[in-house]
C-alpha beads as a LAMMPS data file, in Angstrom:
LAMMPS data file: protein, C-alpha beads

237 atoms
236 bonds

1 atom types
1 bond types

-500.0 500.0 xlo xhi
-500.0 500.0 ylo yhi
-500.0 500.0 zlo zhi

Masses

1 110.0

Atoms # bond

1 1 1 -136.402 -311.462 -47.327
2 1 1 -139.858 -313.036 -47.697
3 1 1 -141.440 -309.575 -47.907
4 1 1 -139.494 -308.850 -51.060
5 1 1 -140.843 -311.895 -52.840
6 1 1 -144.376 -310.816 -51.919
7 1 1 -144.001 -307.446 -53.624
8 1 1 -145.702 -306.906 -56.958
9 1 1 -143.694 -307.668 -60.066
10 1 1 -145.535 -305.210 -62.300
11 1 1 -143.909 -301.864 -63.117
12 1 1 -144.757 -299.228 -60.520
13 1 1 -144.882 -295.471 -60.331
14 1 1 -141.309 -294.149 -60.139
15 1 1 -142.004 -292.407 -56.833
16 1 1 -141.132 -294.226 -53.619
17 1 1 -143.901 -296.519 -52.460
18 1 1 -144.556 -296.254 -48.735
19 1 1 -146.378 -298.976 -46.825
20 1 1 -147.999 -298.548 -43.383
21 1 1 -145.818 -300.238 -40.780
22 1 1 -148.586 -302.513 -39.524
23 1 1 -149.358 -303.742 -43.066
24 1 1 -145.705 -304.424 -43.820
25 1 1 -145.187 -306.295 -40.559
26 1 1 -148.297 -308.359 -41.134
27 1 1 -147.203 -309.218 -44.658
28 1 1 -143.946 -310.558 -43.258
29 1 1 -145.559 -312.577 -40.510
30 1 1 -144.866 -310.114 -37.689
31 1 1 -141.088 -310.368 -37.932
32 1 1 -140.553 -306.969 -36.298
33 1 1 -138.918 -305.477 -39.401
34 1 1 -140.927 -303.272 -41.719
35 1 1 -140.665 -302.537 -45.421
36 1 1 -140.859 -298.750 -45.364
37 1 1 -140.338 -298.090 -49.081
38 1 1 -139.797 -299.962 -52.298
39 1 1 -139.098 -299.332 -55.959
40 1 1 -139.191 -301.546 -59.044
41 1 1 -136.606 -301.163 -61.809
42 1 1 -137.182 -301.174 -65.561
43 1 1 -136.472 -304.915 -65.643
44 1 1 -138.910 -305.665 -62.820
45 1 1 -136.316 -306.157 -60.085
46 1 1 -137.389 -304.811 -56.688
47 1 1 -135.434 -302.741 -54.177
48 1 1 -136.965 -302.463 -50.691
49 1 1 -135.824 -300.388 -47.724
50 1 1 -136.241 -302.259 -44.451
51 1 1 -136.460 -300.642 -41.023
52 1 1 -135.352 -301.709 -37.579
53 1 1 -136.093 -300.255 -34.130
54 1 1 -136.287 -296.467 -33.965
55 1 1 -132.921 -294.718 -33.605
56 1 1 -133.347 -291.025 -32.664
57 1 1 -132.118 -288.672 -35.371
58 1 1 -131.823 -291.440 -37.948
59 1 1 -133.877 -291.655 -41.165
60 1 1 -136.973 -293.847 -41.349
61 1 1 -135.476 -296.332 -38.861
62 1 1 -133.465 -297.639 -41.799
63 1 1 -131.527 -300.839 -41.442
64 1 1 -130.823 -301.961 -44.972
65 1 1 -132.141 -302.799 -48.414
66 1 1 -133.444 -306.084 -49.758
67 1 1 -132.605 -306.367 -53.453
68 1 1 -134.123 -308.887 -55.836
69 1 1 -131.537 -310.637 -58.007
70 1 1 -131.882 -313.403 -60.569
71 1 1 -132.809 -316.575 -58.744
72 1 1 -133.018 -315.034 -55.274
73 1 1 -132.250 -311.924 -53.274
74 1 1 -129.466 -309.967 -51.602
75 1 1 -129.328 -307.733 -48.543
76 1 1 -127.331 -304.501 -48.439
77 1 1 -126.887 -303.219 -44.901
78 1 1 -126.786 -299.412 -44.569
79 1 1 -124.459 -297.552 -42.198
80 1 1 -126.625 -295.910 -39.529
81 1 1 -124.788 -295.944 -36.188
82 1 1 -121.247 -295.542 -37.498
83 1 1 -119.169 -295.846 -40.663
84 1 1 -118.387 -299.517 -39.996
85 1 1 -121.877 -300.998 -39.489
86 1 1 -122.895 -300.961 -43.164
87 1 1 -122.594 -299.162 -46.478
88 1 1 -122.523 -295.365 -46.445
89 1 1 -123.879 -293.275 -49.312
90 1 1 -120.294 -292.228 -50.112
91 1 1 -119.272 -295.850 -50.549
92 1 1 -122.338 -296.711 -52.636
93 1 1 -121.605 -293.745 -54.905
94 1 1 -118.037 -295.004 -55.305
95 1 1 -119.319 -298.438 -56.344
96 1 1 -121.798 -296.969 -58.822
97 1 1 -119.192 -294.663 -60.329
98 1 1 -116.663 -297.481 -60.722
99 1 1 -119.258 -299.725 -62.397
100 1 1 -120.389 -297.103 -64.904
101 1 1 -116.783 -296.193 -65.691
102 1 1 -116.145 -299.884 -66.387
103 1 1 -119.227 -300.068 -68.610
104 1 1 -118.154 -296.912 -70.449
105 1 1 -114.697 -298.364 -71.082
106 1 1 -116.291 -301.570 -72.355
107 1 1 -118.969 -300.208 -74.701
108 1 1 -118.191 -296.524 -75.235
109 1 1 -121.889 -295.586 -75.221
110 1 1 -122.176 -291.764 -75.013
111 1 1 -124.973 -291.981 -72.440
112 1 1 -122.597 -293.721 -70.025
113 1 1 -120.327 -290.675 -70.082
114 1 1 -123.288 -288.519 -69.034
115 1 1 -124.157 -290.902 -66.216
116 1 1 -120.545 -290.830 -65.006
117 1 1 -120.590 -287.019 -64.991
118 1 1 -123.725 -286.941 -62.851
119 1 1 -122.233 -289.430 -60.388
120 1 1 -118.944 -287.508 -60.168
121 1 1 -120.914 -284.376 -59.263
122 1 1 -123.046 -286.288 -56.755
123 1 1 -119.966 -287.712 -55.039
124 1 1 -118.378 -284.248 -54.882
125 1 1 -121.520 -282.688 -53.381
126 1 1 -122.453 -285.373 -50.879
127 1 1 -121.532 -284.966 -47.219
128 1 1 -122.080 -287.758 -44.738
129 1 1 -124.588 -286.739 -42.030
130 1 1 -121.946 -287.520 -39.411
131 1 1 -118.844 -285.667 -40.579
132 1 1 -116.757 -287.299 -37.875
133 1 1 -117.101 -290.634 -39.677
134 1 1 -113.941 -291.947 -41.286
135 1 1 -115.487 -293.919 -44.134
136 1 1 -113.542 -297.101 -44.996
137 1 1 -112.286 -297.303 -48.600
138 1 1 -113.993 -299.512 -51.164
139 1 1 -112.031 -302.251 -52.926
140 1 1 -112.999 -304.120 -56.085
141 1 1 -112.419 -307.775 -56.858
142 1 1 -112.912 -309.928 -59.963
143 1 1 -115.713 -312.462 -60.078
144 1 1 -115.011 -315.637 -58.064
145 1 1 -113.890 -318.726 -59.917
146 1 1 -116.787 -320.487 -61.590
147 1 1 -118.861 -317.313 -61.970
148 1 1 -120.338 -316.323 -65.349
149 1 1 -117.882 -314.616 -67.674
150 1 1 -117.734 -310.847 -67.259
151 1 1 -116.404 -308.134 -69.590
152 1 1 -115.568 -305.996 -66.564
153 1 1 -112.396 -306.171 -64.447
154 1 1 -114.413 -306.583 -61.250
155 1 1 -117.870 -307.613 -60.103
156 1 1 -117.485 -307.684 -56.307
157 1 1 -117.250 -304.471 -54.266
158 1 1 -116.044 -304.729 -50.683
159 1 1 -115.916 -302.253 -47.792
160 1 1 -114.756 -303.630 -44.473
161 1 1 -116.746 -306.769 -43.731
162 1 1 -119.504 -305.949 -46.222
163 1 1 -119.642 -306.836 -49.921
164 1 1 -121.925 -306.225 -52.891
165 1 1 -121.977 -308.714 -55.745
166 1 1 -122.770 -306.808 -58.939
167 1 1 -124.371 -308.414 -61.973
168 1 1 -121.340 -309.626 -63.984
169 1 1 -122.575 -308.819 -67.490
170 1 1 -123.708 -305.637 -69.200
171 1 1 -127.194 -306.943 -70.049
172 1 1 -127.969 -307.249 -66.306
173 1 1 -129.728 -310.608 -66.631
174 1 1 -127.400 -312.682 -64.415
175 1 1 -127.379 -313.022 -60.637
176 1 1 -126.195 -309.913 -58.812
177 1 1 -127.193 -306.313 -58.168
178 1 1 -127.791 -304.343 -61.357
179 1 1 -126.474 -300.794 -61.856
180 1 1 -130.048 -299.479 -61.979
181 1 1 -130.851 -301.146 -58.652
182 1 1 -127.769 -299.583 -57.111
183 1 1 -128.792 -296.103 -58.278
184 1 1 -132.318 -296.695 -56.967
185 1 1 -130.911 -297.619 -53.564
186 1 1 -128.670 -294.536 -53.439
187 1 1 -131.550 -292.231 -54.396
188 1 1 -133.832 -293.776 -51.772
189 1 1 -131.146 -293.513 -49.080
190 1 1 -130.554 -289.835 -49.902
191 1 1 -134.312 -289.202 -49.785
192 1 1 -134.401 -290.763 -46.331
193 1 1 -131.431 -288.781 -45.022
194 1 1 -132.730 -285.459 -46.361
195 1 1 -135.091 -284.621 -43.441
196 1 1 -132.455 -285.260 -40.750
197 1 1 -129.044 -284.454 -42.208
198 1 1 -127.477 -281.117 -41.178
199 1 1 -126.271 -280.770 -44.803
200 1 1 -129.646 -280.607 -46.509
201 1 1 -128.594 -278.538 -49.502
202 1 1 -125.683 -280.790 -50.405
203 1 1 -127.898 -283.856 -49.847
204 1 1 -130.569 -282.413 -52.135
205 1 1 -128.011 -281.516 -54.810
206 1 1 -126.462 -284.992 -54.672
207 1 1 -129.919 -286.550 -54.872
208 1 1 -130.740 -284.434 -57.931
209 1 1 -127.611 -285.664 -59.738
210 1 1 -128.330 -289.286 -58.809
211 1 1 -131.899 -288.938 -60.075
212 1 1 -130.649 -287.664 -63.426
213 1 1 -128.186 -290.556 -63.650
214 1 1 -130.972 -292.977 -62.719
215 1 1 -133.307 -291.585 -65.391
216 1 1 -130.618 -292.095 -68.038
217 1 1 -129.833 -295.620 -66.867
218 1 1 -133.524 -296.565 -66.675
219 1 1 -134.032 -295.427 -70.268
220 1 1 -130.938 -297.371 -71.306
221 1 1 -132.149 -300.471 -69.456
222 1 1 -135.603 -300.306 -71.071
223 1 1 -134.056 -300.048 -74.531
224 1 1 -131.735 -302.959 -73.759
225 1 1 -134.608 -305.105 -72.515
226 1 1 -136.768 -304.257 -75.542
227 1 1 -133.909 -305.302 -77.843
228 1 1 -133.532 -308.561 -75.924
229 1 1 -137.248 -309.318 -76.253
230 1 1 -137.143 -308.529 -79.972
231 1 1 -134.195 -310.885 -80.415
232 1 1 -136.057 -313.650 -78.597
233 1 1 -139.176 -313.115 -80.723
234 1 1 -137.065 -313.314 -83.883
235 1 1 -135.588 -316.700 -82.972
236 1 1 -137.161 -319.652 -84.803
237 1 1 -139.184 -322.008 -82.668

Bonds

1 1 1 2
2 1 2 3
3 1 3 4
4 1 4 5
5 1 5 6
6 1 6 7
7 1 7 8
8 1 8 9
9 1 9 10
10 1 10 11
11 1 11 12
12 1 12 13
13 1 13 14
14 1 14 15
15 1 15 16
16 1 16 17
17 1 17 18
18 1 18 19
19 1 19 20
20 1 20 21
21 1 21 22
22 1 22 23
23 1 23 24
24 1 24 25
25 1 25 26
26 1 26 27
27 1 27 28
28 1 28 29
29 1 29 30
30 1 30 31
31 1 31 32
32 1 32 33
33 1 33 34
34 1 34 35
35 1 35 36
36 1 36 37
37 1 37 38
38 1 38 39
39 1 39 40
40 1 40 41
41 1 41 42
42 1 42 43
43 1 43 44
44 1 44 45
45 1 45 46
46 1 46 47
47 1 47 48
48 1 48 49
49 1 49 50
50 1 50 51
51 1 51 52
52 1 52 53
53 1 53 54
54 1 54 55
55 1 55 56
56 1 56 57
57 1 57 58
58 1 58 59
59 1 59 60
60 1 60 61
61 1 61 62
62 1 62 63
63 1 63 64
64 1 64 65
65 1 65 66
66 1 66 67
67 1 67 68
68 1 68 69
69 1 69 70
70 1 70 71
71 1 71 72
72 1 72 73
73 1 73 74
74 1 74 75
75 1 75 76
76 1 76 77
77 1 77 78
78 1 78 79
79 1 79 80
80 1 80 81
81 1 81 82
82 1 82 83
83 1 83 84
84 1 84 85
85 1 85 86
86 1 86 87
87 1 87 88
88 1 88 89
89 1 89 90
90 1 90 91
91 1 91 92
92 1 92 93
93 1 93 94
94 1 94 95
95 1 95 96
96 1 96 97
97 1 97 98
98 1 98 99
99 1 99 100
100 1 100 101
101 1 101 102
102 1 102 103
103 1 103 104
104 1 104 105
105 1 105 106
106 1 106 107
107 1 107 108
108 1 108 109
109 1 109 110
110 1 110 111
111 1 111 112
112 1 112 113
113 1 113 114
114 1 114 115
115 1 115 116
116 1 116 117
117 1 117 118
118 1 118 119
119 1 119 120
120 1 120 121
121 1 121 122
122 1 122 123
123 1 123 124
124 1 124 125
125 1 125 126
126 1 126 127
127 1 127 128
128 1 128 129
129 1 129 130
130 1 130 131
131 1 131 132
132 1 132 133
133 1 133 134
134 1 134 135
135 1 135 136
136 1 136 137
137 1 137 138
138 1 138 139
139 1 139 140
140 1 140 141
141 1 141 142
142 1 142 143
143 1 143 144
144 1 144 145
145 1 145 146
146 1 146 147
147 1 147 148
148 1 148 149
149 1 149 150
150 1 150 151
151 1 151 152
152 1 152 153
153 1 153 154
154 1 154 155
155 1 155 156
156 1 156 157
157 1 157 158
158 1 158 159
159 1 159 160
160 1 160 161
161 1 161 162
162 1 162 163
163 1 163 164
164 1 164 165
165 1 165 166
166 1 166 167
167 1 167 168
168 1 168 169
169 1 169 170
170 1 170 171
171 1 171 172
172 1 172 173
173 1 173 174
174 1 174 175
175 1 175 176
176 1 176 177
177 1 177 178
178 1 178 179
179 1 179 180
180 1 180 181
181 1 181 182
182 1 182 183
183 1 183 184
184 1 184 185
185 1 185 186
186 1 186 187
187 1 187 188
188 1 188 189
189 1 189 190
190 1 190 191
191 1 191 192
192 1 192 193
193 1 193 194
194 1 194 195
195 1 195 196
196 1 196 197
197 1 197 198
198 1 198 199
199 1 199 200
200 1 200 201
201 1 201 202
202 1 202 203
203 1 203 204
204 1 204 205
205 1 205 206
206 1 206 207
207 1 207 208
208 1 208 209
209 1 209 210
210 1 210 211
211 1 211 212
212 1 212 213
213 1 213 214
214 1 214 215
215 1 215 216
216 1 216 217
217 1 217 218
218 1 218 219
219 1 219 220
220 1 220 221
221 1 221 222
222 1 222 223
223 1 223 224
224 1 224 225
225 1 225 226
226 1 226 227
227 1 227 228
228 1 228 229
229 1 229 230
230 1 230 231
231 1 231 232
232 1 232 233
233 1 233 234
234 1 234 235
235 1 235 236
236 1 236 237
């Protein structure tokens, strides 16, 4: 996780940033795990893909994603060997869709309906690279006792023994994975699967829909952050 904290906080080009393996390993003190790609969200929160030992036929030696959250970080393990060793793209799409549906029900913003439509199409188009996988269902749970108040009916997504704690409030300033970070992770995972999946067209089409949803959410997040800054500037000292 130390490599994540060493990444730049400034806004970066929206394309995936690739780091030479030897540089990434050196930056992390030779831990044997490499940061192979990273992205920074509109609010300056990083998402980094981390590799493990080479697995033939698997994308970029992926192992998981380190995600910066308020006050720390989180790790989201990706399913590589089988449907039970991490989160599959299908499951991540289900989490994203459920979160944006909850946000739409809460605020009614028209842009959220467009994001939901893109994610519905992405989920319908996506095919797991290993069709024999029986992907475990995703369940949703309310925030644990003592957590910040949330306008949404759930903030914890669980699949098997893995869980993702989402940011509990719509402004995405509390601890937890933000919706934009989740979309970034899905888009990066699809980009990594694209060269090796036997279903390249469906992967590309799903990626295109996720990218459109991400562009809408990034614009929404920038506007929300600008409004927050303006409110802070307007407060008397």
